[in-house]
mmCIF file of the N, C-alpha and C atoms, coordinates in Angstrom:
data_MODEL
# 
_entry.id   MODEL 
# 
loop_
_atom_site.group_PDB 
_atom_site.id 
_atom_site.type_symbol 
_atom_site.label_atom_id 
_atom_site.label_alt_id 
_atom_site.label_comp_id 
_atom_site.label_asym_id 
_atom_site.label_entity_id 
_atom_site.label_seq_id 
_atom_site.pdbx_PDB_ins_code 
_atom_site.Cartn_x 
_atom_site.Cartn_y 
_atom_site.Cartn_z 
_atom_site.occupancy 
_atom_site.B_iso_or_equiv 
_atom_site.pdbx_formal_charge 
_atom_site.auth_seq_id 
_atom_site.auth_comp_id 
_atom_site.auth_asym_id 
_atom_site.auth_atom_id 
_atom_site.pdbx_PDB_model_num 
ATOM 1   N N  . MET A 1 1  ? 21.011  4.363   3.038   1.00 0.00 ? 1  MET A N  1 
ATOM 2   C CA . MET A 1 1  ? 19.680  4.716   3.105   1.00 0.00 ? 1  MET A CA 1 
ATOM 3   C C  . MET A 1 1  ? 19.047  4.417   4.044   1.00 0.00 ? 1  MET A C  1 
ATOM 4   N N  . GLY A 1 2  ? 19.433  4.085   5.153   1.00 0.00 ? 2  GLY A N  1 
ATOM 5   C CA . GLY A 1 2  ? 18.727  4.425   6.571   1.00 0.00 ? 2  GLY A CA 1 
ATOM 6   C C  . GLY A 1 2  ? 18.248  2.957   6.928   1.00 0.00 ? 2  GLY A C  1 
ATOM 7   N N  . SER A 1 3  ? 17.270  3.232   7.825   1.00 0.00 ? 3  SER A N  1 
ATOM 8   C CA . SER A 1 3  ? 16.691  2.016   8.237   1.00 0.00 ? 3  SER A CA 1 
ATOM 9   C C  . SER A 1 3  ? 15.427  1.128   7.294   1.00 0.00 ? 3  SER A C  1 
ATOM 10  N N  . PRO A 1 4  ? 15.066  -0.105  7.340   1.00 0.00 ? 4  PRO A N  1 
ATOM 11  C CA . PRO A 1 4  ? 14.377  -0.332  6.588   1.00 0.00 ? 4  PRO A CA 1 
ATOM 12  C C  . PRO A 1 4  ? 12.772  -0.006  7.103   1.00 0.00 ? 4  PRO A C  1 
ATOM 13  N N  . VAL A 1 5  ? 11.734  -0.047  6.016   1.00 0.00 ? 5  VAL A N  1 
ATOM 14  C CA . VAL A 1 5  ? 10.648  0.571   6.391   1.00 0.00 ? 5  VAL A CA 1 
ATOM 15  C C  . VAL A 1 5  ? 9.744   -0.575  5.826   1.00 0.00 ? 5  VAL A C  1 
ATOM 16  N N  . HIS A 1 6  ? 8.482   -0.379  6.492   1.00 0.00 ? 6  HIS A N  1 
ATOM 17  C CA . HIS A 1 6  ? 7.138   -1.416  6.002   1.00 0.00 ? 6  HIS A CA 1 
ATOM 18  C C  . HIS A 1 6  ? 5.738   -1.077  6.626   1.00 0.00 ? 6  HIS A C  1 
ATOM 19  N N  . ILE A 1 7  ? 4.800   -2.105  6.129   1.00 0.00 ? 7  ILE A N  1 
ATOM 20  C CA . ILE A 1 7  ? 3.576   -1.750  6.332   1.00 0.00 ? 7  ILE A CA 1 
ATOM 21  C C  . ILE A 1 7  ? 3.459   -1.762  7.848   1.00 0.00 ? 7  ILE A C  1 
ATOM 22  N N  . VAL A 1 8  ? 2.784   -1.097  8.609   1.00 0.00 ? 8  VAL A N  1 
ATOM 23  C CA . VAL A 1 8  ? 2.671   -0.866  10.013  1.00 0.00 ? 8  VAL A CA 1 
ATOM 24  C C  . VAL A 1 8  ? 1.312   -1.080  10.482  1.00 0.00 ? 8  VAL A C  1 
ATOM 25  N N  . GLU A 1 9  ? 0.233   -0.828  9.704   1.00 0.00 ? 9  GLU A N  1 
ATOM 26  C CA . GLU A 1 9  ? -0.966  -0.998  9.933   1.00 0.00 ? 9  GLU A CA 1 
ATOM 27  C C  . GLU A 1 9  ? -1.869  -1.543  8.613   1.00 0.00 ? 9  GLU A C  1 
ATOM 28  N N  . THR A 1 10 ? -2.958  -2.460  8.731   1.00 0.00 ? 10 THR A N  1 
ATOM 29  C CA . THR A 1 10 ? -3.939  -2.332  7.550   1.00 0.00 ? 10 THR A CA 1 
ATOM 30  C C  . THR A 1 10 ? -5.183  -2.330  8.190   1.00 0.00 ? 10 THR A C  1 
ATOM 31  N N  . ALA A 1 11 ? -6.378  -1.830  7.879   1.00 0.00 ? 11 ALA A N  1 
ATOM 32  C CA . ALA A 1 11 ? -7.646  -2.000  8.515   1.00 0.00 ? 11 ALA A CA 1 
ATOM 33  C C  . ALA A 1 11 ? -8.878  -1.765  7.491   1.00 0.00 ? 11 ALA A C  1 
ATOM 34  N N  . VAL A 1 12 ? -9.690  -1.647  8.187   1.00 0.00 ? 12 VAL A N  1 
ATOM 35  C CA . VAL A 1 12 ? -11.017 -1.958  6.959   1.00 0.00 ? 12 VAL A CA 1 
ATOM 36  C C  . VAL A 1 12 ? -11.627 -1.140  7.669   1.00 0.00 ? 12 VAL A C  1 
ATOM 37  N N  . SER A 1 13 ? -12.459 0.015   7.069   1.00 0.00 ? 13 SER A N  1 
ATOM 38  C CA . SER A 1 13 ? -13.219 0.591   7.496   1.00 0.00 ? 13 SER A CA 1 
ATOM 39  C C  . SER A 1 13 ? -14.455 0.734   6.303   1.00 0.00 ? 13 SER A C  1 
ATOM 40  N N  . GLY A 1 14 ? -15.663 0.230   6.729   1.00 0.00 ? 14 GLY A N  1 
ATOM 41  C CA . GLY A 1 14 ? -16.610 0.366   6.054   1.00 0.00 ? 14 GLY A CA 1 
ATOM 42  C C  . GLY A 1 14 ? -16.277 -0.658  4.355   1.00 0.00 ? 14 GLY A C  1 
ATOM 43  N N  . SER A 1 15 ? -16.246 -0.263  3.423   1.00 0.00 ? 15 SER A N  1 
ATOM 44  C CA . SER A 1 15 ? -15.935 -1.034  2.228   1.00 0.00 ? 15 SER A CA 1 
ATOM 45  C C  . SER A 1 15 ? -14.382 -0.609  1.897   1.00 0.00 ? 15 SER A C  1 
ATOM 46  N N  . ASN A 1 16 ? -13.767 0.129   2.494   1.00 0.00 ? 16 ASN A N  1 
ATOM 47  C CA . ASN A 1 16 ? -12.400 0.211   2.510   1.00 0.00 ? 16 ASN A CA 1 
ATOM 48  C C  . ASN A 1 16 ? -11.208 -0.278  3.078   1.00 0.00 ? 16 ASN A C  1 
ATOM 49  N N  . VAL A 1 17 ? -10.564 -0.426  2.573   1.00 0.00 ? 17 VAL A N  1 
ATOM 50  C CA . VAL A 1 17 ? -9.136  -0.760  3.055   1.00 0.00 ? 17 VAL A CA 1 
ATOM 51  C C  . VAL A 1 17 ? -8.120  0.101   3.191   1.00 0.00 ? 17 VAL A C  1 
ATOM 52  N N  . THR A 1 18 ? -7.471  0.243   4.765   1.00 0.00 ? 18 THR A N  1 
ATOM 53  C CA . THR A 1 18 ? -6.504  1.460   4.414   1.00 0.00 ? 18 THR A CA 1 
ATOM 54  C C  . THR A 1 18 ? -5.031  0.676   4.565   1.00 0.00 ? 18 THR A C  1 
ATOM 55  N N  . VAL A 1 19 ? -3.901  1.187   4.537   1.00 0.00 ? 19 VAL A N  1 
ATOM 56  C CA . VAL A 1 19 ? -2.432  0.597   4.464   1.00 0.00 ? 19 VAL A CA 1 
ATOM 57  C C  . VAL A 1 19 ? -1.993  2.092   4.848   1.00 0.00 ? 19 VAL A C  1 
ATOM 58  N N  . LYS A 1 20 ? -1.023  1.316   6.045   1.00 0.00 ? 20 LYS A N  1 
ATOM 59  C CA . LYS A 1 20 ? -0.339  2.699   6.315   1.00 0.00 ? 20 LYS A CA 1 
ATOM 60  C C  . LYS A 1 20 ? 1.295   2.052   6.429   1.00 0.00 ? 20 LYS A C  1 
ATOM 61  N N  . ARG A 1 21 ? 1.984   3.027   5.913   1.00 0.00 ? 21 ARG A N  1 
ATOM 62  C CA . ARG A 1 21 ? 3.489   2.585   5.826   1.00 0.00 ? 21 ARG A CA 1 
ATOM 63  C C  . ARG A 1 21 ? 4.262   3.855   6.568   1.00 0.00 ? 21 ARG A C  1 
ATOM 64  N N  . GLU A 1 22 ? 5.286   3.317   6.870   1.00 0.00 ? 22 GLU A N  1 
ATOM 65  C CA . GLU A 1 22 ? 6.731   4.073   7.160   1.00 0.00 ? 22 GLU A CA 1 
ATOM 66  C C  . GLU A 1 22 ? 6.936   4.422   5.943   1.00 0.00 ? 22 GLU A C  1 
ATOM 67  N N  . SER A 1 23 ? 7.749   5.667   5.989   1.00 0.00 ? 23 SER A N  1 
ATOM 68  C CA . SER A 1 23 ? 8.326   6.284   4.682   1.00 0.00 ? 23 SER A CA 1 
ATOM 69  C C  . SER A 1 23 ? 9.521   7.210   4.644   1.00 0.00 ? 23 SER A C  1 
ATOM 70  N N  . PHE A 1 24 ? 10.375  7.668   4.099   1.00 0.00 ? 24 PHE A N  1 
ATOM 71  C CA . PHE A 1 24 ? 11.530  8.391   4.031   1.00 0.00 ? 24 PHE A CA 1 
ATOM 72  C C  . PHE A 1 24 ? 11.509  9.100   3.082   1.00 0.00 ? 24 PHE A C  1 
ATOM 73  N N  . VAL A 1 25 ? 12.151  10.479  3.481   1.00 0.00 ? 25 VAL A N  1 
ATOM 74  C CA . VAL A 1 25 ? 12.084  11.685  2.256   1.00 0.00 ? 25 VAL A CA 1 
ATOM 75  C C  . VAL A 1 25 ? 12.681  11.364  1.348   1.00 0.00 ? 25 VAL A C  1 
ATOM 76  N N  . GLY A 1 26 ? 12.627  11.831  0.024   1.00 0.00 ? 26 GLY A N  1 
ATOM 77  C CA . GLY A 1 26 ? 13.249  11.341  -0.897  1.00 0.00 ? 26 GLY A CA 1 
ATOM 78  C C  . GLY A 1 26 ? 13.260  10.328  -2.128  1.00 0.00 ? 26 GLY A C  1 
ATOM 79  N N  . ARG A 1 27 ? 11.843  9.406   -1.405  1.00 0.00 ? 27 ARG A N  1 
ATOM 80  C CA . ARG A 1 27 ? 11.559  8.623   -2.485  1.00 0.00 ? 27 ARG A CA 1 
ATOM 81  C C  . ARG A 1 27 ? 9.975   8.569   -2.358  1.00 0.00 ? 27 ARG A C  1 
ATOM 82  N N  . ASN A 1 28 ? 9.245   7.763   -3.582  1.00 0.00 ? 28 ASN A N  1 
ATOM 83  C CA . ASN A 1 28 ? 7.938   7.863   -3.802  1.00 0.00 ? 28 ASN A CA 1 
ATOM 84  C C  . ASN A 1 28 ? 7.607   6.444   -3.740  1.00 0.00 ? 28 ASN A C  1 
ATOM 85  N N  . PHE A 1 29 ? 6.206   6.334   -2.761  1.00 0.00 ? 29 PHE A N  1 
ATOM 86  C CA . PHE A 1 29 ? 5.766   5.008   -2.484  1.00 0.00 ? 29 PHE A CA 1 
ATOM 87  C C  . PHE A 1 29 ? 4.646   4.722   -3.297  1.00 0.00 ? 29 PHE A C  1 
ATOM 88  N N  . GLN A 1 30 ? 4.235   3.508   -3.715  1.00 0.00 ? 30 GLN A N  1 
ATOM 89  C CA . GLN A 1 30 ? 3.173   3.071   -4.426  1.00 0.00 ? 30 GLN A CA 1 
ATOM 90  C C  . GLN A 1 30 ? 2.372   1.855   -4.088  1.00 0.00 ? 30 GLN A C  1 
ATOM 91  N N  . LEU A 1 31 ? 1.273   2.170   -3.547  1.00 0.00 ? 31 LEU A N  1 
ATOM 92  C CA . LEU A 1 31 ? 0.424   1.139   -2.985  1.00 0.00 ? 31 LEU A CA 1 
ATOM 93  C C  . LEU A 1 31 ? 0.084   0.071   -4.568  1.00 0.00 ? 31 LEU A C  1 
ATOM 94  N N  . GLN A 1 32 ? 0.485   -1.120  -4.311  1.00 0.00 ? 32 GLN A N  1 
ATOM 95  C CA . GLN A 1 32 ? -0.198  -2.361  -4.957  1.00 0.00 ? 32 GLN A CA 1 
ATOM 96  C C  . GLN A 1 32 ? -0.774  -3.272  -4.555  1.00 0.00 ? 32 GLN A C  1 
ATOM 97  N N  . GLN A 1 33 ? -1.484  -4.278  -5.355  1.00 0.00 ? 33 GLN A N  1 
ATOM 98  C CA . GLN A 1 33 ? -2.303  -4.807  -4.868  1.00 0.00 ? 33 GLN A CA 1 
ATOM 99  C C  . GLN A 1 33 ? -2.328  -6.642  -5.969  1.00 0.00 ? 33 GLN A C  1 
ATOM 100 N N  . ARG A 1 34 ? -2.970  -7.481  -5.619  1.00 0.00 ? 34 ARG A N  1 
ATOM 101 C CA . ARG A 1 34 ? -3.145  -8.590  -6.365  1.00 0.00 ? 34 ARG A CA 1 
ATOM 102 C C  . ARG A 1 34 ? -3.731  -9.392  -5.769  1.00 0.00 ? 34 ARG A C  1 
ATOM 103 N N  . ASP A 1 35 ? -4.486  -10.586 -5.949  1.00 0.00 ? 35 ASP A N  1 
ATOM 104 C CA . ASP A 1 35 ? -5.665  -10.850 -5.677  1.00 0.00 ? 35 ASP A CA 1 
ATOM 105 C C  . ASP A 1 35 ? -5.043  -12.620 -5.206  1.00 0.00 ? 35 ASP A C  1 
ATOM 106 N N  . SER A 1 36 ? -3.984  -12.990 -5.579  1.00 0.00 ? 36 SER A N  1 
ATOM 107 C CA . SER A 1 36 ? -3.074  -14.081 -5.222  1.00 0.00 ? 36 SER A CA 1 
ATOM 108 C C  . SER A 1 36 ? -1.822  -13.626 -4.424  1.00 0.00 ? 36 SER A C  1 
ATOM 109 N N  . LEU A 1 37 ? -1.272  -14.322 -3.656  1.00 0.00 ? 37 LEU A N  1 
ATOM 110 C CA . LEU A 1 37 ? -0.174  -13.959 -3.258  1.00 0.00 ? 37 LEU A CA 1 
ATOM 111 C C  . LEU A 1 37 ? 1.199   -14.367 -4.024  1.00 0.00 ? 37 LEU A C  1 
ATOM 112 N N  . THR A 1 38 ? 1.018   -15.298 -4.904  1.00 0.00 ? 38 THR A N  1 
ATOM 113 C CA . THR A 1 38 ? 2.207   -16.307 -5.663  1.00 0.00 ? 38 THR A CA 1 
ATOM 114 C C  . THR A 1 38 ? 1.771   -16.020 -7.095  1.00 0.00 ? 38 THR A C  1 
ATOM 115 N N  . VAL A 1 39 ? 0.441   -15.756 -7.593  1.00 0.00 ? 39 VAL A N  1 
ATOM 116 C CA . VAL A 1 39 ? 0.186   -15.330 -8.973  1.00 0.00 ? 39 VAL A CA 1 
ATOM 117 C C  . VAL A 1 39 ? -0.210  -14.173 -9.519  1.00 0.00 ? 39 VAL A C  1 
ATOM 118 N N  . GLY A 1 40 ? -0.268  -14.017 -10.584 1.00 0.00 ? 40 GLY A N  1 
ATOM 119 C CA . GLY A 1 40 ? -0.490  -12.646 -11.278 1.00 0.00 ? 40 GLY A CA 1 
ATOM 120 C C  . GLY A 1 40 ? 0.669   -11.585 -11.027 1.00 0.00 ? 40 GLY A C  1 
ATOM 121 N N  . SER A 1 41 ? 0.350   -10.393 -12.030 1.00 0.00 ? 41 SER A N  1 
ATOM 122 C CA . SER A 1 41 ? 1.231   -9.456  -11.593 1.00 0.00 ? 41 SER A CA 1 
ATOM 123 C C  . SER A 1 41 ? 0.498   -8.003  -10.773 1.00 0.00 ? 41 SER A C  1 
ATOM 124 N N  . TRP A 1 42 ? 1.307   -7.328  -10.028 1.00 0.00 ? 42 TRP A N  1 
ATOM 125 C CA . TRP A 1 42 ? 0.928   -6.772  -8.532  1.00 0.00 ? 42 TRP A CA 1 
ATOM 126 C C  . TRP A 1 42 ? 0.247   -5.566  -9.946  1.00 0.00 ? 42 TRP A C  1 
ATOM 127 N N  . ALA A 1 43 ? -0.344  -5.085  -9.435  1.00 0.00 ? 43 ALA A N  1 
ATOM 128 C CA . ALA A 1 43 ? -1.314  -3.664  -9.914  1.00 0.00 ? 43 ALA A CA 1 
ATOM 129 C C  . ALA A 1 43 ? -1.501  -2.307  -9.225  1.00 0.00 ? 43 ALA A C  1 
ATOM 130 N N  . ASP A 1 44 ? -0.919  -1.361  -9.604  1.00 0.00 ? 44 ASP A N  1 
ATOM 131 C CA . ASP A 1 44 ? -0.814  -0.051  -8.958  1.00 0.00 ? 44 ASP A CA 1 
ATOM 132 C C  . ASP A 1 44 ? -2.375  0.265   -8.540  1.00 0.00 ? 44 ASP A C  1 
ATOM 133 N N  . LEU A 1 45 ? -2.430  0.812   -7.037  1.00 0.00 ? 45 LEU A N  1 
ATOM 134 C CA . LEU A 1 45 ? -3.762  1.573   -6.952  1.00 0.00 ? 45 LEU A CA 1 
ATOM 135 C C  . LEU A 1 45 ? -3.319  2.800   -6.557  1.00 0.00 ? 45 LEU A C  1 
ATOM 136 N N  . GLY A 1 46 ? -4.220  3.910   -7.055  1.00 0.00 ? 46 GLY A N  1 
ATOM 137 C CA . GLY A 1 46 ? -4.161  5.117   -6.934  1.00 0.00 ? 46 GLY A CA 1 
ATOM 138 C C  . GLY A 1 46 ? -2.699  5.475   -7.136  1.00 0.00 ? 46 GLY A C  1 
ATOM 139 N N  . ALA A 1 47 ? -2.296  6.912   -6.960  1.00 0.00 ? 47 ALA A N  1 
ATOM 140 C CA . ALA A 1 47 ? -1.070  7.515   -7.205  1.00 0.00 ? 47 ALA A CA 1 
ATOM 141 C C  . ALA A 1 47 ? 0.042   7.639   -6.068  1.00 0.00 ? 47 ALA A C  1 
ATOM 142 N N  . ALA A 1 48 ? 1.466   7.412   -6.687  1.00 0.00 ? 48 ALA A N  1 
ATOM 143 C CA . ALA A 1 48 ? 2.379   7.148   -5.601  1.00 0.00 ? 48 ALA A CA 1 
ATOM 144 C C  . ALA A 1 48 ? 2.223   8.734   -4.753  1.00 0.00 ? 48 ALA A C  1 
ATOM 145 N N  . GLN A 1 49 ? 2.954   8.417   -3.490  1.00 0.00 ? 49 GLN A N  1 
ATOM 146 C CA . GLN A 1 49 ? 2.771   9.160   -2.529  1.00 0.00 ? 49 GLN A CA 1 
ATOM 147 C C  . GLN A 1 49 ? 4.493   9.393   -2.341  1.00 0.00 ? 49 GLN A C  1 
ATOM 148 N N  . ALA A 1 50 ? 4.662   10.959  -2.226  1.00 0.00 ? 50 ALA A N  1 
ATOM 149 C CA . ALA A 1 50 ? 6.171   10.985  -1.518  1.00 0.00 ? 50 ALA A CA 1 
ATOM 150 C C  . ALA A 1 50 ? 6.551   10.671  -0.194  1.00 0.00 ? 50 ALA A C  1 
ATOM 151 N N  . GLY A 1 51 ? 7.432   10.568  0.102   1.00 0.00 ? 51 GLY A N  1 
ATOM 152 C CA . GLY A 1 51 ? 7.888   10.130  1.432   1.00 0.00 ? 51 GLY A CA 1 
ATOM 153 C C  . GLY A 1 51 ? 7.843   11.522  2.256   1.00 0.00 ? 51 GLY A C  1 
ATOM 154 N N  . THR A 1 52 ? 7.644   11.290  3.461   1.00 0.00 ? 52 THR A N  1 
ATOM 155 C CA . THR A 1 52 ? 7.485   12.050  4.562   1.00 0.00 ? 52 THR A CA 1 
ATOM 156 C C  . THR A 1 52 ? 8.626   12.356  5.633   1.00 0.00 ? 52 THR A C  1 
ATOM 157 N N  . GLY A 1 53 ? 8.870   10.853  5.848   1.00 0.00 ? 53 GLY A N  1 
ATOM 158 C CA . GLY A 1 53 ? 9.443   10.678  6.812   1.00 0.00 ? 53 GLY A CA 1 
ATOM 159 C C  . GLY A 1 53 ? 9.017   9.811   7.878   1.00 0.00 ? 53 GLY A C  1 
ATOM 160 N N  . GLY A 1 54 ? 7.742   10.153  7.776   1.00 0.00 ? 54 GLY A N  1 
ATOM 161 C CA . GLY A 1 54 ? 6.732   9.390   8.820   1.00 0.00 ? 54 GLY A CA 1 
ATOM 162 C C  . GLY A 1 54 ? 5.705   8.330   8.221   1.00 0.00 ? 54 GLY A C  1 
ATOM 163 N N  . LEU A 1 55 ? 4.376   8.415   8.910   1.00 0.00 ? 55 LEU A N  1 
ATOM 164 C CA . LEU A 1 55 ? 3.715   7.351   8.084   1.00 0.00 ? 55 LEU A CA 1 
ATOM 165 C C  . LEU A 1 55 ? 2.612   7.892   6.649   1.00 0.00 ? 55 LEU A C  1 
ATOM 166 N N  . LEU A 1 56 ? 2.469   6.929   5.996   1.00 0.00 ? 56 LEU A N  1 
ATOM 167 C CA . LEU A 1 56 ? 1.976   7.340   4.440   1.00 0.00 ? 56 LEU A CA 1 
ATOM 168 C C  . LEU A 1 56 ? 0.721   6.647   4.858   1.00 0.00 ? 56 LEU A C  1 
ATOM 169 N N  . THR A 1 57 ? -0.693  7.011   4.477   1.00 0.00 ? 57 THR A N  1 
ATOM 170 C CA . THR A 1 57 ? -1.552  6.130   4.236   1.00 0.00 ? 57 THR A CA 1 
ATOM 171 C C  . THR A 1 57 ? -2.435  6.105   3.055   1.00 0.00 ? 57 THR A C  1 
ATOM 172 N N  . PHE A 1 58 ? -2.538  4.933   2.545   1.00 0.00 ? 58 PHE A N  1 
ATOM 173 C CA . PHE A 1 58 ? -3.112  4.252   1.042   1.00 0.00 ? 58 PHE A CA 1 
ATOM 174 C C  . PHE A 1 58 ? -4.535  4.005   1.524   1.00 0.00 ? 58 PHE A C  1 
ATOM 175 N N  . THR A 1 59 ? -5.374  3.991   0.360   1.00 0.00 ? 59 THR A N  1 
ATOM 176 C CA . THR A 1 59 ? -6.543  3.692   0.590   1.00 0.00 ? 59 THR A CA 1 
ATOM 177 C C  . THR A 1 59 ? -7.234  2.527   -0.559  1.00 0.00 ? 59 THR A C  1 
ATOM 178 N N  . ASP A 1 60 ? -7.727  1.571   -0.246  1.00 0.00 ? 60 ASP A N  1 
ATOM 179 C CA . ASP A 1 60 ? -8.189  0.774   -1.824  1.00 0.00 ? 60 ASP A CA 1 
ATOM 180 C C  . ASP A 1 60 ? -9.602  0.792   -1.486  1.00 0.00 ? 60 ASP A C  1 
ATOM 181 N N  . THR A 1 61 ? -10.217 1.610   -2.017  1.00 0.00 ? 61 THR A N  1 
ATOM 182 C CA . THR A 1 61 ? -11.842 1.776   -1.956  1.00 0.00 ? 61 THR A CA 1 
ATOM 183 C C  . THR A 1 61 ? -12.242 1.083   -2.582  1.00 0.00 ? 61 THR A C  1 
ATOM 184 N N  . GLY A 1 62 ? -13.720 0.537   -1.753  1.00 0.00 ? 62 GLY A N  1 
ATOM 185 C CA . GLY A 1 62 ? -14.531 -0.618  -2.179  1.00 0.00 ? 62 GLY A CA 1 
ATOM 186 C C  . GLY A 1 62 ? -14.223 -2.170  -2.171  1.00 0.00 ? 62 GLY A C  1 
ATOM 187 N N  . SER A 1 63 ? -12.832 -2.459  -1.699  1.00 0.00 ? 63 SER A N  1 
ATOM 188 C CA . SER A 1 63 ? -12.100 -3.616  -1.949  1.00 0.00 ? 63 SER A CA 1 
ATOM 189 C C  . SER A 1 63 ? -12.974 -4.732  -0.626  1.00 0.00 ? 63 SER A C  1 
ATOM 190 N N  . ALA A 1 64 ? -12.789 -4.071  0.277   1.00 0.00 ? 64 ALA A N  1 
ATOM 191 C CA . ALA A 1 64 ? -13.450 -5.087  1.455   1.00 0.00 ? 64 ALA A CA 1 
ATOM 192 C C  . ALA A 1 64 ? -14.848 -5.516  1.072   1.00 0.00 ? 64 ALA A C  1 
ATOM 193 N N  . ILE A 1 65 ? -15.758 -5.042  0.119   1.00 0.00 ? 65 ILE A N  1 
ATOM 194 C CA . ILE A 1 65 ? -16.977 -6.006  -0.097  1.00 0.00 ? 65 ILE A CA 1 
ATOM 195 C C  . ILE A 1 65 ? -16.639 -6.277  -1.562  1.00 0.00 ? 65 ILE A C  1 
ATOM 196 N N  . ASN A 1 66 ? -15.677 -5.634  -2.518  1.00 0.00 ? 66 ASN A N  1 
ATOM 197 C CA . ASN A 1 66 ? -15.701 -6.336  -3.721  1.00 0.00 ? 66 ASN A CA 1 
ATOM 198 C C  . ASN A 1 66 ? -14.757 -7.686  -3.756  1.00 0.00 ? 66 ASN A C  1 
ATOM 199 N N  . ALA A 1 67 ? -13.565 -7.898  -3.087  1.00 0.00 ? 67 ALA A N  1 
ATOM 200 C CA . ALA A 1 67 ? -12.827 -8.924  -2.906  1.00 0.00 ? 67 ALA A CA 1 
ATOM 201 C C  . ALA A 1 67 ? -12.857 -9.950  -2.067  1.00 0.00 ? 67 ALA A C  1 
ATOM 202 N N  . LEU A 1 68 ? -12.531 -11.467 -2.622  1.00 0.00 ? 68 LEU A N  1 
ATOM 203 C CA . LEU A 1 68 ? -12.508 -12.083 -1.863  1.00 0.00 ? 68 LEU A CA 1 
ATOM 204 C C  . LEU A 1 68 ? -11.644 -12.500 -1.013  1.00 0.00 ? 68 LEU A C  1 
ATOM 205 N N  . ALA A 1 69 ? -10.120 -12.127 -1.874  1.00 0.00 ? 69 ALA A N  1 
ATOM 206 C CA . ALA A 1 69 ? -8.885  -11.786 -1.013  1.00 0.00 ? 69 ALA A CA 1 
ATOM 207 C C  . ALA A 1 69 ? -8.309  -10.761 -1.646  1.00 0.00 ? 69 ALA A C  1 
ATOM 208 N N  . ARG A 1 70 ? -7.427  -10.112 -1.115  1.00 0.00 ? 70 ARG A N  1 
ATOM 209 C CA . ARG A 1 70 ? -6.588  -9.373  -1.678  1.00 0.00 ? 70 ARG A CA 1 
ATOM 210 C C  . ARG A 1 70 ? -5.188  -9.185  -1.009  1.00 0.00 ? 70 ARG A C  1 
ATOM 211 N N  . PHE A 1 71 ? -3.909  -8.981  -1.749  1.00 0.00 ? 71 PHE A N  1 
ATOM 212 C CA . PHE A 1 71 ? -2.620  -8.771  -1.144  1.00 0.00 ? 71 PHE A CA 1 
ATOM 213 C C  . PHE A 1 71 ? -2.071  -7.744  -1.389  1.00 0.00 ? 71 PHE A C  1 
ATOM 214 N N  . TYR A 1 72 ? -1.445  -6.973  -0.572  1.00 0.00 ? 72 TYR A N  1 
ATOM 215 C CA . TYR A 1 72 ? -0.892  -5.435  -0.784  1.00 0.00 ? 72 TYR A CA 1 
ATOM 216 C C  . TYR A 1 72 ? 0.400   -5.714  -0.539  1.00 0.00 ? 72 TYR A C  1 
ATOM 217 N N  . ARG A 1 73 ? 1.117   -4.688  -1.348  1.00 0.00 ? 73 ARG A N  1 
ATOM 218 C CA . ARG A 1 73 ? 2.539   -4.316  -0.893  1.00 0.00 ? 73 ARG A CA 1 
ATOM 219 C C  . ARG A 1 73 ? 2.707   -2.808  -1.184  1.00 0.00 ? 73 ARG A C  1 
ATOM 220 N N  . VAL A 1 74 ? 3.319   -2.067  -0.593  1.00 0.00 ? 74 VAL A N  1 
ATOM 221 C CA . VAL A 1 74 ? 3.794   -0.564  -1.107  1.00 0.00 ? 74 VAL A CA 1 
ATOM 222 C C  . VAL A 1 74 ? 5.163   -0.741  -1.453  1.00 0.00 ? 74 VAL A C  1 
ATOM 223 N N  . HIS A 1 75 ? 5.278   -0.457  -3.215  1.00 0.00 ? 75 HIS A N  1 
ATOM 224 C CA . HIS A 1 75 ? 6.701   -0.118  -3.485  1.00 0.00 ? 75 HIS A CA 1 
ATOM 225 C C  . HIS A 1 75 ? 7.307   0.654   -3.734  1.00 0.00 ? 75 HIS A C  1 
ATOM 226 N N  . ILE A 1 76 ? 8.519   1.011   -3.679  1.00 0.00 ? 76 ILE A N  1 
ATOM 227 C CA . ILE A 1 76 ? 9.222   2.139   -3.600  1.00 0.00 ? 76 ILE A CA 1 
ATOM 228 C C  . ILE A 1 76 ? 9.747   2.181   -5.166  1.00 0.00 ? 76 ILE A C  1 
ATOM 229 N N  . VAL A 1 77 ? 9.167   3.834   -5.319  1.00 0.00 ? 77 VAL A N  1 
ATOM 230 C CA . VAL A 1 77 ? 9.662   3.875   -6.781  1.00 0.00 ? 77 VAL A CA 1 
ATOM 231 C C  . VAL A 1 77 ? 10.315  5.307   -6.964  1.00 0.00 ? 77 VAL A C  1 
ATOM 232 N N  . PRO A 1 78 ? 11.129  5.287   -8.280  1.00 0.00 ? 78 PRO A N  1 
ATOM 233 C CA . PRO A 1 78 ? 11.826  6.562   -8.107  1.00 0.00 ? 78 PRO A CA 1 
ATOM 234 C C  . PRO A 1 78 ? 11.007  7.812   -8.092  1.00 0.00 ? 78 PRO A C  1 
# 
């Protein structure tokens, strides 16, 4: 399937958090979040994005001012 891919950048801009992740063609990528690293279910944020072979940018709108803590992952979906 190729080399591993991972989150390469997270940033806060105003009230939004952006997450950038490497991707590859033929797979879809879904940003997920939860407020605890070890407790609770991961929740989808926005729509999945198709891999391009480059970086994908995901945005969690308003979370920089609404959440005390938030953890992110980008899940590879069919």
